[in-house]
N, C-alpha and C positions, 0 to 999 in steps of 0.2 A: 355655285361656281365661283372660283376665285378670280384673280386678275387675269385678263386676257393677255396672251403672249403678244408682244409687239413685233410684227413681222417687218423685216427690213424693206420688203417690197412696198409696204404702205408708206414709207418715207417719201416715195416718189409720187404717190397719189395724194398724200396729205389730206385725206378725207375728214369730214366731221366726225365720223365714227372713230377714226384713228386718233384724232385730237381728244375725243372723249376717253379713249383708252389711256392716252398719256396723262390726262387729268386724273384718272383713277390711280395710276402709278404714283403720280406726284402727291396725291392726297394720302396714299398709303405711306409714303416716305415722310410726309409732314406728321402723320399720326405716329410713326415710329420715332420721329424726333421729339415730339411731345411726350411720348411714352418714356423715352430714355431720360429726358429732363425731369419728368415727374418721378421716375424710378430713382434717379440720383438724389433728388430731394427726399424721397421716402427713405432711401438708404441712410442718409444722414440722420433723419428722424429715427430710423431703426436703431442706429448706433446709440443715439442719445436715450431712446426709450429702453434699449437693452441695459444701458448703464443704470437707468432708474429702476428697471426690473431687478437687476442684480442687488441693488440696495434694498429694494422691497423684499426680495427673496431672503436675503440675509436677516432682515428684520423679522420676517415671518418665521425663519428657522429658529431665531432666538426666542421668539414668543412661543413656538412649539416646544422647544426644550424646557421652557420655564412653566409650561402649562400643567396644571394639576386639576383632575376632576374632583368635584365634591359629590360624594355618594350619600344616598339615603341610608341611614343606619350608623352604626358605630365601628364598622370594620370593612375592609376591602376584600373582595374575593380574589382567587388566583387569577381569574380573567382580568380583573381590574388592575392588578399589579403588573401583569404582562403588558397590558395596553400602555400603562405609564412608561415602562421600560422601552417599548417599541417606539413610542413617540419621541423619546430622547434620541434613539438611534437614527430615526428618520430626520431628526433635526440635524444631526451630523452629516447625514446623507445629502441634504440640501446644501449645506455649506460646501461640501466637496464638489457637488454639482456646479455651484457657482464659480468655484475655482477653475473648472473646465470651461465654463462659459466665457470667462475673461480671456482665456487663451484663444477661444474661437473668434472673439470680436477683434482681436489684434490683426487678423488677416483679412477682414472684410474689405478694407480700402484697396488693398493690392489685388485681391481676387475678383472683385466685382466693380467697385466704383471707377477706378482708373481705366480699365479696358472699355467699359461702356461709354465713358466720356470721350475717350480717344476715338472710338468708332463714330460717335455723333459729330465730333468736330472735323475729323479727317474725311470720312466717307460721305455722310449726309451733307457736310459743308461743301464738298467738291460737287455733289449733285446740284446743290443750290446755285453754285457758280455756273455750272453747265446750263442750267435752266435759264439763267439770265442771258447767256450768249445765244441760246436757241431762240428766245423771244426777240432778241435784237436782230438776228439774221432773218427771222420771219418777217418782221416789219420792213427790213431793207429790201428783201426779195419782192414782196408783193407790191411795195411802192414803186420799185423800178419796173415791175411787170406792167402795172397800170400805165405808167408813163410811156412805156414802149408801145403798148397797144393803142394809146391815144395819138401816136404819131401819124402824121399824114402819109398815105401811101404814095403821094406825089413827090416826096422828097427824093433827093438823088440816091441812087443805089448804094454808093459808098457810105453815105450817112446811115442808111437803113442797116447795112451790114455791120457797121461799127456799133450801132445801137443793139442789134441782135447779139453781137459778140459780147458786149458788156453785160447784157441781161443773162446770157448763157453762163458767163463766168460767175455772176452773183448766184444764179440758180444752182450751179454745181457746188459752190461754197455752202449755200443753204442746205442742200441735200446732204453734203458731207457732215455738216454740223448736226443735221437731223439724225443721221446714222450713228454718229458718236454719242448723241444724247440718248437715243433709244438703247444703244448698247450699255451705256452707263446706268440707265434706269434699271434695266434687267439684271445687270451685274450686281448692283447694290441690293436689289430685291432678293437675289440668291445668296449674296454674301451675308446678309443680316441673319440668315438662318443659323450660321455658325458663329459669326462674330458677336452676336448678341447672346446666343445660348451658351456658348463655351464658358464665358465668365460666370454665368449662372450655375453651370455644372460644377465649376471649381468652388463656387460659393457653397452650393449645397453639399459638395463633398466635405467641406469644412463643417457644415452644420451636422451632417450625418456622423462625422467623426465625433462631434460633441455628444450626439445622442448615443453613439456606440459606447462612449465612455460612461454615459449614464446607465447603459445596459450592464456594463461590467460592474459598476457600483451597485446596481440592483442585485446582481448575482452575489456580490460580496455580502449584501445584507439580506440574503434570501431567508436566513433563519428567522429574522425578525418579521419579515413579510409573512411567512407561513404562520408564525405565532399570532400575528395580528389577524390574519384571515380566520383562524380557528376561534379566536376570542370574539371577533365580530360576529361570526356565525352563531356561536353559543349565546351571545347577548341578544342577537336577533330572534333566536328560537324562544328564548325566555320572554322577550317582548311580545311575540305573537301569541304565546299562551296567555300572557297578561292582558293583551288587547281584547281577546275573545271574552274574557271575563268582564272587562270594563264595558264592552258593548252590551253584554247581557244585562249588566246593571243599569245602563242608560235606557235600554229597552223597557225594562220594568218601570223605570221612573217615568218614561214618556207615554206609557199606556194611559195615563190619566188625562193629559191634554189631548186636543183634537189632532188627527193625522194630517199631514200635508204632502201635501205632495209637490283650315288653309293649297321658207323664202321663195319667196318666189325666185325662179331661176334668173339670175342677173347676167346680162350679156356684157355690159360695159358701164363704167362710172367715172366721173371726174368733174372738174370745174368747167363751166361755160359762162360767158358773159352774155346775158340776155338783154336784147333791146326792148325797152319799154317806151312806147310812143305816148306823147302827151299832146293835149290840144294846143293848136297854135296860140300864141307865138313861142311856146315853151320848148318846142322841138322834141327831142328824145333823150333818154338816159340809158346807161348800160349798168346792169346790176349783176354782180357775181353770184352765181348759184351752183350748188353741187348737184349734179344731175346723175340719175340712175336710169339706164334704159333697159327695160325688160323685153327681151327679144321675142318671146312667144306671143305676148299680148301687144307688142309694139307700143308700150306705154313708156313715156318719159316722165319721171318724177323729178321735180326741181325744188330744192330747198335753199333759201337764202342763208348765207353764212359768211360773216365778215371776221377774219382773223384779228383785226385790229379793234374790234369792239367787245373784247372779252370773250370771243368765241361763242356768241349766242346764236342759236339757230332760230330762223323764222318759220313761218308756216310752209307746209309742203303743197306744191301745186302739181297736178298730174294732167298730162295731155296725151291723146292717142295719135300716133304718127301715121300720116298717109303717104308722104314722100319727103325726100331730103335731097337738096341740090346745092352744089357749091356756088357761093355768091362771089362774083368777080369784083375786082377793085374798080372796074368801070362803072359799076352800079352803086358801089358804096365805098367811101374813102376810109375803109378799114380792112385790114388783112385777116385771113383765116376765118372768114365768115361762112355761114350756112343758112339757107332758107328752108325752114321746116313747115310743111303744110300739115295742118292738123284736122282731124275729122270731127272733133268736138264742136268747132265753130267753122262751118263751111266757108271757104273763101278767105279765111284768116291765115296769114303766113307769119310764122315766128322766126325772127332773125337772131341767130346766136353767133358768138365769136369764140373760137377755141384759143388755146394759149400759145400754140406754135404751129409750124407747118406739119410736123410729125403728128401732133395732136389732132390737127385738122384732118389728116388722112385717116387717122384712127377712128374718128367719129363718123366720117363718111362710110368707111368700111363697116363699122358696127351697125349703122342705121340702114345699110343697103342703099347708100346715097348714090347720086349720079353726078357726072361732070356736065357742065354746059357743053353745047355742041362744039366739037373740035378740041376738047380738053382731054387730057389723060389722067386717069384716076390715080396713078402712082403705083408703088409696089404692092404686091399682094402678100398675104401672110401664109407661110408654109411651115411645115413641121418636118424636121430632119428625121430620116429613117435610120434606125440602128441595125444591129445584127438581127437577122430573121431567125431567132431561136424559137422552136416550138416544142410543146410537151407531147411529142408523138413517139412512135416506135424507135425512130432514129435517136431522139433525145434520150429515151430510156436506155437504149443500148450504150450510149456514151456514158451515162451515169454509172451503169454497171461496170463498164470498161475502166473508167477512172477510179472507182472505188477499189476494184480488184488490183489495179496497178499501185495505188497508194498503200494498201495493206500489205502488198507483196514486197514493195521496194523501199518504202519510207515510213513505216508505222512508228518508228522510234526517232525520226528526225526532229530535232529541237525546233520548236516554234512552228510545227506543222499547221498549215492553213493561215498562220499569221505572217510568215515570211512569204513575200509575194514574188512572182516571176516577172521577167521582162515583158512589158506591155505588148510589144510587137510580136513576140513569140506566142503570148497568150492568145492574141487575136488570130494569129495564123493557125494555131492548133484548133481553136474553136471552129473557125471556118472550115477546117479540114474534117472535123468530127461530125458536123451537122450536114455535111454534103453526102448524100446517099451513094455517090459514085466512088468516094474515097474514105469512107469511115470504117474500113475493115482493119485498121491498124490495131494490133494488140499492144496497148500501152504498158502492160506488165513486163513485156520482153523487149520493147523498143527503147534503146538507149538514146535515141535522138532527142527525147523530151525528158527533162529532169523532173523530179517530184514537185518542186515548188511551182513549175509551169503547169503541171497537171492540176494541182490544187487550185491555183488561181483561175484556170480555165473552167473548172467545175463551178466555182463561185460566180464567174462571169456568165456562164450559161444560165444559172438560176436567176441572176439579176436581169438577164436579157429576155426572159419570158414575157409574153404580152401582159400577164399579171402575175403577182407573186405566187409561189407554190401553195401558200395557205390562203390565197384569194383576197381580193379587196372586200368582198361581201361579208366575210367572216372576221375581218380584222378587229373590229370593235368587240365582237363576241369573244375572241381569243384574249384580248387585252383585259377585259373586265375581271375575270377571276384572278388575274395576276395582281390586281389592285386591292384585293381584300379577300376575306374568308380564311378558313383553316386550310392546312396543307391537303387534307382529305377532300374538301369540297373543290379546291383548285384542280386536283388531279381528276376528279370525277367530271367536272365541267369540260376540261380540255379533252378528256377521253371521248365524251359525247360529240364535241365539236369536230374532232378529227374524222369521225365517221359521217360527218355531214359534207366533207370534202368530196369533190369528184373522184371517181375510182382511180384514175391515173395519177392524180395529185397525191392521193393517199398512199398509193403504191410507191411512188418515188420518195415521198416523205418518209415512209417506213424504212426503205432501203438506206436512206441517208442517216436516219436516227440510229439504226443498228450499227452503221459504220462509225458514226461519231461516238457511240458508246464504246466501240472497240478502241478508238483513238484515246478516249479518256481513260480506259483501262491501262494504257501504257503511259500515263501522265508522269510517272516517275522519271521516264527517259525523255519523252517529247515535251514535257512541261505544259501540255494542253489539258487542263482540267475541264470539268463540266462547265464551270463558270467562264473560263476563257473561251470555250467553244460557243457558249451562249452569246458572248460579246461579238464573236466573229460572224455567227450565222443569224443572229436576231434580225438585223436590218435586211439580210439577204432573203430570208424566207417569208417575212411578213412586213408589210408597210402600207400606209394609207395611200390613197390615190394622189393626194397633194403633199408636196414636200414643204413643210412649214416648221416654224419654231416649236409650235405645239406638238408636232409629230416627233421632233427631236427629243422633246421632254419625255416621250413615251418609250424611248430606247430601252431604258432599264426594265420596263415591263415586258418588252419583246424578248429580252434576254432571259427573263424568268420563265416565259412560256417554253422557250427552246430547252432550257435546263430541265424542265419537267418532262418534256418529250424524250430527252436523252436518257434521263434516269429511269423512266418508267416505260421505255419503248416496248418491252415485252408484253406488258399488260395492255397498253393503249392500242398497239397495232395487232396484238395477238387475239384479243377478246373483243367481241362486239358488245357494246353496252346494252344492258337489258332495258326493257321498256320502262321499268320503274327506277332506272338509275337516276339518282338525284343530281340535277344540274347545279348551276350556280344561283339558284333562286331559293329563297327561304321556304320551308314547308308551310302548309296552311295551318292557321291556329284554330283552336277550338271555337265553337260558335258563341255568340253573345248570350245564347240561352243558358249556357253553363255559368256565365258570369252572374246572370240574374238569379240563378238557383242558389249560388254559393255566397252571394254578397252579405247575407244575413248570418252566415255561419262563422263563428270565431275561429281563427287559426290556432293550432297548438303551438304555442311559443314558449321558449325556455326563459324562466325568470332567474337571473343570476343571484338573486338575493335569497333564494330558498334553500340552497344546499351546497355543500363543499364537493365539487365535481371530482376532485382527486380521489375521493373515497367511494364514488358510486360508479362512474362510467369507465368502461374498459378502454385500453389503448387500441388503436387501429391495428389489425393484423397486417403483417408484412405482405405486400403484393409483389410478385415477381413479374418482370416484364421481359419480353423477348424481342431482341432487335430484328429489324428487317434485314434483308440482304445488304451487305455493306454498300454504301453509296459509291458510285464510280468517281474516280479522281479524288481531289483533295476536298477538305471541308470548306472551300471557298464558296461553294454553291449553297445558298440558303433558301432556295425556292421551294423545295418540297420535301426536304429531309425530315423525317419524323420516326419515332419508334412506335411500334404497334404493341400495345400492352396485351399481355396474356389475360385469360379469363380469371378474374380475382376470385378468391374463395368467398363463399357466402358469408355475409356479415349479419349480426343480429339486428333486427329492426328496432331502432330506438324510438320510433314514433309513440308507442304507448308510454314510455318513460317520460318523453318530452311533454306529452299531454298531461301527465300527472304533475310534472314539475311546474306547469303553468299556474298551479294554485299557489297561494301564499301560505298554505298550511305546512309547517315543518313536520308534523306528524305524518301527513300523507307522503312526504318525500322519504321519510325514514322507512315507512311501510313498504313502499315500492322498491327501495334499494334492498331491503331485507328479503323480499320475495324473490327478487332476481338472483340474489346471492344464494339463497336456499335452493332454488331450482337449478343451479349450475349454469345459468345463462351467461353469467359473468365469470369467466375462468381466470381473469387476471385483472387486478386493480392497479391503476397507475400510481406510482409513488413519486412521480416527478411533479413538483408544484407548479412548473411552468407550462405543463400540458393544458390545452383547452379543448373545448368541444368542437371547434371550428373545422376539424378535419385536416387543416393545412399544417398545423403545428403538431399534429400527432394525436388529436382527440378522437372520440368515437364518431360513428356515422359514416355513410358512404359519400363519395365525392363525384362530381360530374363536371364536364367542361362544355361550354357553349360553342356550338358549331355554326350558329346563325345569330345575328343581332336581333334584339327584341325590345320594343318600346311598350311599357306597361300601359294597359287600357283601363286598369282598375287599381285602386289603392292597395288591394291585397296581392297584386302581382309585382314581380321584380323586373326592372329594366336592366339590360346588360348588353355588352358588346361581344364580338367573337373572341374566344379565348378565355373568357371569364371562368373562374373556378368556383364551384358551389360546394359548400360543406353541409354536413348533416342532412343529406338528401334522403327523402323517404317518400313512398307513394302517398298521394293525396286521396281524399274521399271523392274527388271529382275525376271522372274518367278522362284520361289523356293529360293529366296534370301531375306534377310532383311538388312536394314542399321542400324547401332548402333555405340556406343562408348565404348571403353575399355581402361582404364588407360590413358585417354586424347587423344586417337587416334580414329578417325572415319574410318569406312570401311564397307565392305560387310561381312555378316554372312550366312552360309548355314542354311536355315529355319529348316531342319530336324535334325540339330545338337543341338538345344536349346529347352528349355521349357519356356514359358512365365510365369512371376511371377505376 
């Protein structure tokens, strides 16, 4: 897990956990500051090193151009002469490349160095200044608070009120500063994602432009590259033949010598000052502790924490509550005190002091405390009741009524569902429509209510339900597939989850998604694309039980879920997922037994040193793909759009060829190529020297795409993430496994983790 979101509500509790979260954010910003400083330093070193590299490259090019091979014998072969000419041309290539590198280095300071240094000084510098103000206000507030709490309750009431007022003013200023600081911390944490990366993007664009120029130069010198490949291959073939003979000779000579050989439910929490009694004549002291009261077990956990001592936490002490009674000032010359009787030590009473009168009432209420005889406990806590909207037949009737009216009267209205109605009218219409005695109004023909009022009322109804339409219980399950996986796995997971909803929820959700698909189909006029509708209905249809900053961060994932529901409503609500429908969990891998069976078997790997691939392997046949039904709305929605490939034509299995190519014998390579050509298996030989066997740039072999992530458990396996493209994919000798190549590495792939392309 990354950094915890800093909730604004925690600024008022100011708990140790909250302070630890702030420390984590501060540490991250300090790390970022050090990173940028180090990167700036490294950037300068890079510039200097690149200059040195350019000098070295030019020197190398010069040496390359001047280089001449000395050959055994009295004459050069055609291959040797071609190698000499190619080296001269590549010498010129390197010189041209260095000219492009010099152009690249001129832009580094402007594209990378200055923007990063500006972010460090302006943003991280301002955060450091806010941090000092926050620490200063912390010290000021808790000092004044302790001074207030130590005042005698016998002082005159005006003096007490004045002191309370002063502390309240300081407290408000401290909390305001806390809110500002928390906001600043989170703002910079989010800002750095683009303020730091954007300069790098510009820098790498410059770098890739340089490499593209190199690519263009390589194309210009393609003739020499081909000639050099041919001559190198010829030289290697001769070398292999010679080496065999040399080894045979050594073998005969060596025949004479010897052979060798990786919560509990909390009711309330906050600071309390705990009275610690000492033996006479020392009296007693008051120690500030952060207390957590667990309602079910009636356990009070207390941990010592002093903000002024570097924020270090002491040991946690836990006691079991028996009773709690307000302590009057007649008994103790301190305000806001409570007497807590504990069961751990019978007869022992723990006296604690809360921070204010409101805090005092809060703790009494939380602990089920009592007032002394004749005292009034104070206000009770109540929860306001909103509109009594229910997912019943009346509600279903209203949803159908509203959808029919919107599609009849305003399907082409610009900003449909985004333009809101007058709040008082919306409230009035909803009250009317959920009343069984007056809900028979046909909104499609009633001109008393305009379209924007109807759309706003429908959204208000959905938000006013006791729980969201997609339920609290399935919230995390719906969010999970939106955060990862392939488009297909997302759709499958959401399909299964929809059919876990209560029947009435699923019915209403299906009606709504069909309606929103109709709205999106008219997006050219109403401007409400699938993506726009996802933004509007994401928080309306699904939300967690608690409104937090962390939940706000998930809004984008809620939108993605709604987009999928709209785009694929026919399949999701029309078909019941089968028992074997894959959800958002990865398939089971093959057992370890297979690993132990195969670990001593060598893989068939291609050795690029053995053969010129351009003359042996065929190019990949063209594969036609058929698009799915056009996505609704514009291409703003990126949640689940994909194209479904048609069935590709059968391709020749290159595994036998690759197995043969794994040898270093040139003769074997030539024999295999000849046999394939004679049998007609290869109908076309590639003439493009830039083609490779990886399947991505046009070489032979089948391709596959990963639909689940996988971590290799054996050195012969491949590790990969969702979306990885494998080339040269062929069946393995192990059941349930494939052989393939990823980023130049060959290995085994679980067959049920990929889809063939």
